[in-house]
DRENDO-1510 file (C-alpha; in Angstrom, 1 decimal, always signed):
<recs>
REC; n; res; u; v; w
REC; 1; MET; +14.4; -6.8; -27.9 .
REC; 2; ASN; +16.9; -9.0; -25.9 .
REC; 3; ARG; +15.9; -11.8; -23.7 .
REC; 4; SER; +16.3; -10.0; -20.4 .
REC; 5; LEU; +14.3; -7.0; -21.6 .
REC; 6; LEU; +11.5; -9.4; -22.8 .
REC; 7; ILE; +11.4; -11.1; -19.4 .
REC; 8; TYR; +11.3; -7.7; -17.7 .
REC; 9; ALA; +8.4; -6.6; -19.8 .
REC; 10; CYS; +6.5; -9.8; -19.2 .
REC; 11; LYS; +6.9; -9.4; -15.4 .
REC; 12; ARG; +5.6; -5.9; -15.6 .
REC; 13; VAL; +2.5; -7.1; -17.5 .
REC; 14; VAL; +1.9; -9.8; -14.9 .
REC; 15; TYR; +2.2; -7.3; -12.1 .
REC; 16; ALA; -0.3; -5.0; -13.8 .
REC; 17; VAL; -3.1; -7.5; -13.8 .
REC; 18; PRO; -3.9; -7.5; -10.0 .
REC; 19; THR; -3.5; -3.7; -10.0 .
REC; 20; ILE; -6.2; -3.2; -12.6 .
REC; 21; LEU; -8.4; -5.9; -11.0 .
REC; 22; GLY; -8.0; -4.2; -7.6 .
REC; 23; LEU; -8.9; -0.8; -9.0 .
REC; 24; LEU; -12.0; -2.2; -10.7 .
REC; 25; VAL; -13.2; -3.9; -7.5 .
REC; 26; LEU; -12.6; -0.8; -5.4 .
REC; 27; VAL; -14.5; +1.5; -7.8 .
REC; 28; PHE; -17.3; -1.1; -8.1 .
REC; 29; VAL; -17.8; -1.3; -4.4 .
REC; 30; ILE; -17.6; +2.5; -3.9 .
REC; 31; SER; -20.1; +3.1; -6.8 .
REC; 32; ARG; -22.6; +0.6; -5.2 .
REC; 33; VAL; -22.4; +1.9; -1.6 .
REC; 34; ILE; -23.2; +5.6; -2.3 .
REC; 35; PRO; -26.8; +6.5; -1.3 .
REC; 36; ALA; -28.2; +7.2; -4.8 .
REC; 37; ASP; -30.5; +4.6; -6.2 .
REC; 38; PRO; -29.6; +4.1; -9.9 .
REC; 39; ALA; -32.9; +2.5; -10.7 .
REC; 40; ALA; -34.9; +5.4; -9.2 .
REC; 41; LEU; -32.7; +7.9; -11.2 .
REC; 42; VAL; -33.3; +6.1; -14.4 .
REC; 43; ALA; -37.0; +5.7; -13.8 .
REC; 44; GLY; -37.4; +9.4; -13.1 .
REC; 45; GLU; -39.3; +11.4; -10.6 .
REC; 46; MET; -42.8; +10.4; -11.9 .
REC; 47; ALA; -42.1; +6.7; -11.8 .
REC; 48; THR; -44.1; +4.5; -9.5 .
REC; 49; PRO; -42.5; +2.2; -6.9 .
REC; 50; GLN; -43.4; -0.8; -9.1 .
REC; 51; GLN; -41.6; +0.7; -12.1 .
REC; 52; VAL; -38.5; +1.4; -10.0 .
REC; 53; GLU; -38.6; -2.1; -8.6 .
REC; 54; ALA; -38.9; -3.6; -12.1 .
REC; 55; LEU; -35.8; -1.6; -13.3 .
REC; 56; ARG; -33.9; -2.7; -10.2 .
REC; 57; LYS; -34.6; -6.4; -11.1 .
REC; 58; GLN; -33.9; -5.8; -14.8 .
REC; 59; TYR; -30.4; -4.4; -14.0 .
REC; 60; ARG; -30.0; -6.9; -11.0 .
REC; 61; PHE; -29.4; -4.1; -8.5 .
REC; 62; ASP; -31.4; -6.2; -6.0 .
REC; 63; GLU; -28.7; -8.9; -5.9 .
REC; 64; PRO; -26.1; -8.9; -3.0 .
REC; 65; LEU; -23.0; -6.8; -3.7 .
REC; 66; PRO; -20.6; -9.9; -4.2 .
REC; 67; VAL; -23.1; -11.4; -6.6 .
REC; 68; GLN; -23.3; -8.2; -8.6 .
REC; 69; LEU; -19.5; -8.0; -8.7 .
REC; 70; VAL; -19.2; -11.6; -10.0 .
REC; 71; LEU; -21.8; -11.0; -12.6 .
REC; 72; TYR; -20.0; -7.9; -13.8 .
REC; 73; LEU; -16.6; -9.7; -14.0 .
REC; 74; LYS; -18.2; -12.5; -15.9 .
REC; 75; ARG; -19.7; -10.1; -18.5 .
REC; 76; LEU; -16.4; -8.2; -18.6 .
REC; 77; ALA; -14.5; -11.5; -19.4 .
REC; 78; LYS; -16.7; -11.8; -22.5 .
REC; 79; GLY; -16.0; -8.3; -23.6 .
REC; 80; ASP; -19.3; -6.9; -22.4 .
REC; 81; MET; -19.0; -3.7; -20.3 .
REC; 82; GLY; -22.7; -3.4; -20.0 .
REC; 83; LYS; -25.1; -0.7; -21.3 .
REC; 84; SER; -25.1; +2.9; -20.2 .
REC; 85; LEU; -28.2; +3.7; -18.2 .
REC; 86; TYR; -28.7; +7.1; -19.9 .
REC; 87; SER; -27.2; +6.9; -23.4 .
REC; 88; GLY; -28.8; +3.5; -23.9 .
REC; 89; ARG; -25.7; +2.5; -25.9 .
REC; 90; LYS; -23.1; -0.1; -25.0 .
REC; 91; VAL; -20.4; +1.4; -22.8 .
REC; 92; PHE; -17.7; -0.1; -25.0 .
REC; 93; ASP; -19.1; +1.8; -28.0 .
REC; 94; ASP; -19.2; +5.1; -26.0 .
REC; 95; LEU; -15.6; +4.6; -25.0 .
REC; 96; VAL; -14.5; +3.8; -28.5 .
REC; 97; ASP; -16.1; +7.0; -29.8 .
REC; 98; ARG; -14.7; +9.3; -27.0 .
REC; 99; PHE; -11.2; +7.9; -26.4 .
REC; 100; PRO; -9.6; +9.3; -29.5 .
REC; 101; ALA; -10.6; +12.9; -28.4 .
REC; 102; THR; -8.9; +12.4; -25.0 .
REC; 103; LEU; -5.9; +10.7; -26.5 .
REC; 104; GLU; -5.4; +13.5; -29.0 .
REC; 105; LEU; -5.7; +16.2; -26.4 .
REC; 106; THR; -3.2; +14.3; -24.1 .
REC; 107; LEU; -0.7; +13.7; -26.9 .
REC; 108; VAL; -0.6; +17.3; -28.0 .
REC; 109; SER; -0.3; +18.6; -24.4 .
REC; 110; MET; +2.4; +16.1; -23.6 .
REC; 111; VAL; +4.4; +17.0; -26.8 .
REC; 112; LEU; +4.2; +20.7; -25.9 .
REC; 113; SER; +5.3; +20.0; -22.3 .
REC; 114; ILE; +8.3; +17.9; -23.5 .
REC; 115; LEU; +9.4; +20.2; -26.3 .
REC; 116; ILE; +9.3; +23.2; -24.0 .
REC; 117; GLY; +10.2; +21.7; -20.6 .
REC; 118; VAL; +13.2; +19.6; -21.5 .
REC; 119; PRO; +15.2; +22.3; -23.3 .
REC; 120; LEU; +14.3; +24.9; -20.7 .
REC; 121; GLY; +15.3; +22.5; -17.9 .
REC; 122; ILE; +18.7; +21.9; -19.5 .
REC; 123; LEU; +19.2; +25.6; -20.0 .
REC; 124; ALA; +18.2; +26.5; -16.5 .
REC; 125; ALA; +20.7; +24.0; -15.1 .
REC; 126; LEU; +23.5; +25.1; -17.3 .
REC; 127; LYS; +22.9; +28.7; -16.3 .
REC; 128; ARG; +22.3; +28.0; -12.7 .
REC; 129; ASN; +21.3; +31.0; -10.5 .
REC; 130; SER; +21.0; +33.3; -13.5 .
REC; 131; VAL; +18.1; +35.6; -14.2 .
REC; 132; LEU; +16.7; +32.9; -16.6 .
REC; 133; ASP; +17.0; +30.2; -13.9 .
REC; 134; HIS; +15.2; +32.3; -11.3 .
REC; 135; LEU; +12.5; +33.2; -13.8 .
REC; 136; LEU; +11.9; +29.6; -14.8 .
REC; 137; ARG; +11.7; +28.5; -11.2 .
REC; 138; GLY; +9.0; +31.1; -10.6 .
REC; 139; VAL; +7.1; +30.0; -13.6 .
REC; 140; THR; +7.3; +26.3; -12.7 .
REC; 141; VAL; +6.2; +27.0; -9.1 .
REC; 142; ALA; +3.2; +28.8; -10.6 .
REC; 143; GLY; +2.5; +25.9; -12.9 .
REC; 144; LEU; +2.4; +23.5; -10.0 .
REC; 145; ALA; +0.3; +25.8; -7.8 .
REC; 146; ILE; -2.3; +27.2; -10.2 .
REC; 147; ALA; -5.5; +25.1; -10.4 .
REC; 148; SER; -6.1; +23.9; -14.0 .
REC; 149; PHE; -9.8; +24.8; -14.0 .
REC; 150; TRP; -9.0; +28.4; -13.0 .
REC; 151; LEU; -6.3; +28.7; -15.6 .
REC; 152; GLY; -8.6; +27.3; -18.3 .
REC; 153; ILE; -11.4; +29.8; -17.4 .
REC; 154; MET; -8.9; +32.7; -17.3 .
REC; 155; LEU; -7.6; +31.7; -20.8 .
REC; 156; GLN; -11.2; +31.5; -22.1 .
REC; 157; LEU; -12.0; +35.0; -20.7 .
REC; 158; PHE; -8.8; +36.6; -22.2 .
REC; 159; PHE; -8.3; +34.9; -25.5 .
REC; 160; SER; -11.9; +34.0; -26.4 .
REC; 161; MET; -14.2; +36.5; -24.7 .
REC; 162; TRP; -11.9; +39.6; -24.7 .
REC; 163; LEU; -9.6; +39.2; -27.7 .
REC; 164; GLY; -11.9; +36.8; -29.7 .
REC; 165; ILE; -9.0; +34.9; -31.3 .
REC; 166; THR; -9.7; +31.4; -30.1 .
REC; 167; PRO; -12.9; +29.4; -29.7 .
REC; 168; LEU; -14.5; +29.2; -26.3 .
REC; 169; GLY; -14.8; +25.4; -26.4 .
REC; 170; GLY; -15.6; +22.4; -28.4 .
REC; 171; ARG; -13.5; +20.2; -30.7 .
REC; 172; ILE; -14.2; +21.7; -34.1 .
REC; 173; GLY; -16.2; +24.5; -35.6 .
REC; 174; MET; -20.0; +24.0; -35.9 .
REC; 175; SER; -19.9; +25.0; -39.5 .
REC; 176; VAL; -17.0; +22.6; -40.3 .
REC; 177; ASP; -17.5; +18.9; -41.0 .
REC; 178; PRO; -15.1; +16.6; -39.1 .
REC; 179; PRO; -12.5; +14.9; -41.3 .
REC; 180; ALA; -13.1; +11.4; -42.5 .
REC; 181; SER; -12.5; +9.1; -39.5 .
REC; 182; ILE; -9.3; +7.1; -39.7 .
REC; 183; THR; -7.9; +7.3; -36.2 .
REC; 184; GLY; -10.6; +9.4; -34.6 .
REC; 185; MET; -8.1; +12.2; -33.9 .
REC; 186; TYR; -9.2; +15.2; -35.9 .
REC; 187; ILE; -5.8; +16.8; -36.5 .
REC; 188; LEU; -4.2; +13.6; -37.6 .
REC; 189; ASP; -7.2; +12.5; -39.7 .
REC; 190; ALA; -7.3; +16.0; -41.4 .
REC; 191; LEU; -3.6; +15.7; -42.2 .
REC; 192; LEU; -4.1; +12.2; -43.6 .
REC; 193; THR; -7.0; +13.2; -45.8 .
REC; 194; LEU; -5.5; +16.6; -46.7 .
REC; 195; ASN; -8.5; +18.4; -45.3 .
REC; 196; GLY; -7.1; +21.9; -44.7 .
REC; 197; ARG; -10.3; +23.5; -43.4 .
REC; 198; ALA; -10.9; +20.8; -40.8 .
REC; 199; LEU; -7.2; +20.9; -39.8 .
REC; 200; TRP; -7.3; +24.6; -39.2 .
REC; 201; SER; -10.5; +24.4; -37.2 .
REC; 202; ALA; -9.3; +21.4; -35.1 .
REC; 203; ALA; -5.9; +23.0; -34.4 .
REC; 204; VAL; -7.5; +26.3; -33.3 .
REC; 205; HIS; -9.9; +24.5; -31.0 .
REC; 206; MET; -7.0; +22.6; -29.5 .
REC; 207; ILE; -4.9; +25.6; -28.5 .
REC; 208; LEU; -6.5; +26.6; -25.1 .
REC; 209; PRO; -7.3; +23.1; -23.7 .
REC; 210; SER; -3.8; +21.8; -24.7 .
REC; 211; LEU; -2.0; +24.8; -23.2 .
REC; 212; THR; -4.1; +24.5; -20.0 .
REC; 213; LEU; -3.4; +20.8; -19.7 .
REC; 214; ALA; +0.3; +21.2; -20.6 .
REC; 215; PHE; +1.1; +24.0; -18.1 .
REC; 216; ALA; +1.5; +21.8; -15.0 .
REC; 217; SER; +3.2; +19.0; -16.9 .
REC; 218; PHE; +5.7; +21.5; -18.4 .
REC; 219; ALA; +6.5; +22.8; -14.9 .
REC; 220; THR; +7.2; +19.2; -13.6 .
REC; 221; ILE; +9.3; +18.2; -16.6 .
REC; 222; THR; +11.3; +21.4; -16.4 .
REC; 223; ARG; +12.1; +21.0; -12.7 .
REC; 224; PHE; +13.0; +17.3; -13.0 .
REC; 225; THR; +15.2; +18.0; -16.0 .
REC; 226; ARG; +17.0; +20.8; -14.3 .
REC; 227; SER; +17.5; +18.7; -11.2 .
REC; 228; GLY; +18.8; +15.8; -13.2 .
REC; 229; VAL; +21.2; +17.9; -15.2 .
REC; 230; LEU; +22.6; +19.6; -12.1 .
REC; 231; ASP; +23.3; +16.2; -10.5 .
REC; 232; VAL; +25.1; +14.8; -13.5 .
REC; 233; VAL; +27.0; +18.0; -14.7 .
REC; 234; GLN; +29.2; +17.8; -11.6 .
REC; 235; GLN; +30.2; +14.2; -12.1 .
REC; 236; ASP; +33.8; +13.3; -12.8 .
REC; 237; PHE; +33.1; +11.7; -16.2 .
REC; 238; ILE; +31.5; +15.0; -17.5 .
REC; 239; THR; +34.6; +16.9; -16.3 .
REC; 240; TYR; +36.8; +14.4; -18.1 .
REC; 241; GLU; +34.9; +14.7; -21.4 .
REC; 242; ARG; +35.2; +18.5; -21.2 .
REC; 243; ALA; +38.9; +18.2; -20.4 .
REC; 244; MET; +39.3; +16.0; -23.5 .
REC; 245; GLY; +38.2; +19.0; -25.6 .
REC; 246; LEU; +34.9; +17.5; -26.9 .
REC; 247; PRO; +32.4; +20.0; -28.3 .
REC; 248; PRO; +29.9; +21.3; -25.6 .
REC; 249; ARG; +26.9; +20.1; -27.6 .
REC; 250; LEU; +28.3; +16.6; -27.9 .
REC; 251; VAL; +29.0; +16.5; -24.1 .
REC; 252; ILE; +25.5; +17.6; -23.4 .
REC; 253; TYR; +23.5; +15.4; -25.7 .
REC; 254; LYS; +25.7; +12.2; -25.7 .
REC; 255; TYR; +27.0; +12.0; -22.2 .
REC; 256; LEU; +25.1; +14.4; -19.9 .
REC; 257; LEU; +21.5; +14.2; -21.1 .
REC; 258; ARG; +21.4; +10.4; -21.3 .
REC; 259; ASN; +22.3; +10.1; -17.7 .
REC; 260; ALA; +20.3; +13.1; -16.5 .
REC; 261; ILE; +17.0; +12.3; -18.3 .
REC; 262; ILE; +16.1; +9.1; -16.5 .
REC; 263; ALA; +14.1; +10.8; -13.8 .
REC; 264; THR; +12.5; +13.0; -16.4 .
REC; 265; VAL; +11.4; +10.0; -18.5 .
REC; 266; THR; +9.8; +8.4; -15.5 .
REC; 267; GLN; +7.9; +11.6; -14.8 .
REC; 268; ILE; +6.8; +11.9; -18.4 .
REC; 269; GLY; +5.3; +8.4; -18.2 .
REC; 270; LEU; +3.5; +9.2; -14.9 .
REC; 271; LEU; +2.3; +12.6; -16.3 .
REC; 272; PHE; +1.0; +11.0; -19.5 .
REC; 273; GLY; -0.9; +8.4; -17.6 .
REC; 274; LEU; -2.3; +11.0; -15.2 .
REC; 275; LEU; -3.3; +13.3; -18.1 .
REC; 276; LEU; -4.9; +10.5; -20.0 .
REC; 277; ALA; -6.9; +9.4; -17.0 .
REC; 278; GLY; -7.6; +12.8; -15.5 .
REC; 279; THR; -8.8; +15.2; -18.1 .
REC; 280; VAL; -12.2; +15.5; -16.4 .
REC; 281; VAL; -11.8; +19.1; -15.3 .
REC; 282; ILE; -10.3; +20.4; -18.6 .
REC; 283; GLU; -12.8; +18.6; -20.8 .
REC; 284; THR; -15.6; +19.9; -18.7 .
REC; 285; VAL; -14.4; +23.5; -18.9 .
REC; 286; PHE; -13.8; +23.4; -22.6 .
REC; 287; ASP; -16.7; +21.1; -23.5 .
REC; 288; TRP; -14.3; +18.7; -25.0 .
REC; 289; PRO; -16.2; +15.5; -26.0 .
REC; 290; GLY; -13.7; +13.0; -24.6 .
REC; 291; LEU; -13.5; +10.5; -21.8 .
REC; 292; GLY; -13.2; +13.2; -19.1 .
REC; 293; LEU; -16.6; +14.8; -20.0 .
REC; 294; TYR; -18.1; +11.4; -20.4 .
REC; 295; ALA; -16.9; +10.4; -16.9 .
REC; 296; PHE; -18.2; +13.7; -15.4 .
REC; 297; ASN; -21.6; +13.1; -16.8 .
REC; 298; ALA; -21.6; +9.5; -15.7 .
REC; 299; ILE; -20.7; +10.5; -12.1 .
REC; 300; VAL; -23.3; +13.2; -12.0 .
REC; 301; LEU; -26.0; +10.8; -13.3 .
REC; 302; SER; -24.7; +7.8; -11.2 .
REC; 303; ASP; -24.3; +5.8; -14.5 .
REC; 304; TYR; -22.4; +2.9; -12.8 .
REC; 305; GLN; -21.7; +0.9; -16.0 .
REC; 306; ALA; -20.2; +4.0; -17.6 .
REC; 307; ILE; -18.1; +4.8; -14.5 .
REC; 308; LEU; -16.7; +1.3; -14.4 .
REC; 309; GLY; -15.9; +1.4; -18.1 .
REC; 310; VAL; -14.0; +4.6; -17.9 .
REC; 311; THR; -12.2; +3.4; -14.8 .
REC; 312; LEU; -11.1; +0.2; -16.5 .
REC; 313; LEU; -9.9; +2.0; -19.6 .
REC; 314; ALA; -8.1; +4.6; -17.6 .
REC; 315; GLY; -6.4; +1.9; -15.5 .
REC; 316; ILE; -5.3; +0.0; -18.6 .
REC; 317; ALA; -4.0; +3.1; -20.3 .
REC; 318; TYR; -2.1; +4.2; -17.1 .
REC; 319; VAL; -0.5; +0.7; -16.7 .
REC; 320; THR; +0.3; +0.5; -20.4 .
REC; 321; VAL; +2.0; +3.9; -20.4 .
REC; 322; ASN; +4.1; +3.0; -17.3 .
REC; 323; LEU; +5.1; -0.3; -18.9 .
REC; 324; LEU; +6.3; +1.6; -22.0 .
REC; 325; VAL; +8.2; +4.0; -19.7 .
REC; 326; ASP; +9.8; +1.0; -17.9 .
REC; 327; ILE; +10.9; -0.4; -21.2 .
REC; 328; ALA; +12.3; +2.9; -22.4 .
REC; 329; LEU; +14.2; +3.3; -19.1 .
REC; 330; SER; +15.7; -0.2; -19.5 .
REC; 331; LEU; +16.8; +0.8; -23.0 .
REC; 332; ILE; +18.5; +4.0; -21.7 .
REC; 333; ASP; +20.0; +2.1; -18.7 .
REC; 334; PRO; +20.1; -1.7; -19.3 .
REC; 335; ARG; +20.7; -2.3; -15.6 .
REC; 336; LYS; +17.0; -1.6; -15.0 .
REC; 337; ALA; +16.1; -4.8; -16.8 .
REC; 338; GLU; +18.2; -6.8; -14.4 .
REC; 339; THR; +16.2; -5.7; -11.3 .
</recs>
């Protein structure tokens, strides 16, 4: 890594700190001003007012909002995200247990989107206004328009309920023991431990949620790749390389794609961050035990500590992914590091 790229990366890290802090403060304030009383929810319907008040003092919900925020930030600085009001466990432990499931689902979905979307985007651009191009444009519009929860339910009805070839939900079969935990990602752990039974079960359970999550991302990547290739393919230097008699594949992969892929790489980073932080709907539909389902339950139960923990982790993940994308873009186009 050269000096200019290192300075560029450091600047991005510095800029990310106030973003994460602002996100955390905003969510903290919103979670405290909603009408629900967390102490009353934890105590239950049969609790007496004295018991509710005791819980309120125990969790310091009776303090002014600025004091609660300062107390939370002090605990956070020590690595303490607090304790979940309902699981009774430390929020950090819950996040560590559930993050690999969400990361695995996001990675598989993103890989599918890239492997399908980029080649089809290039092909659609090179065969502009052909039947294939019109077909792909229709599919990508559908990918952007169809609600992911509806698509997930339709896939469940067709492949699970009607054909019976895929599981309805979950992460691994109930009769199959999870592979020995190394990374927490079942498919990777099954490969590393050569556990074929767990690998097959985890892969089959991954099909529907990953396809559902990948559909919209595939549509975006295809459209941006097509647009980028169309912009570059008409440039003078591409015409010159073709006139020099270079093989078409060399022109595409060495000269055209490197210049056309910049917008696509940016979108891939944004999409990855969005998928990683926004799998709530998909994980709820498919009962996937990741951060999304954890966040959904935390919101329903007004588990403030869990909500803040998920928000912080999602914010850090999103900023990290975008930092990596900025570095990748600066490697593709060194002029980026000079801005």
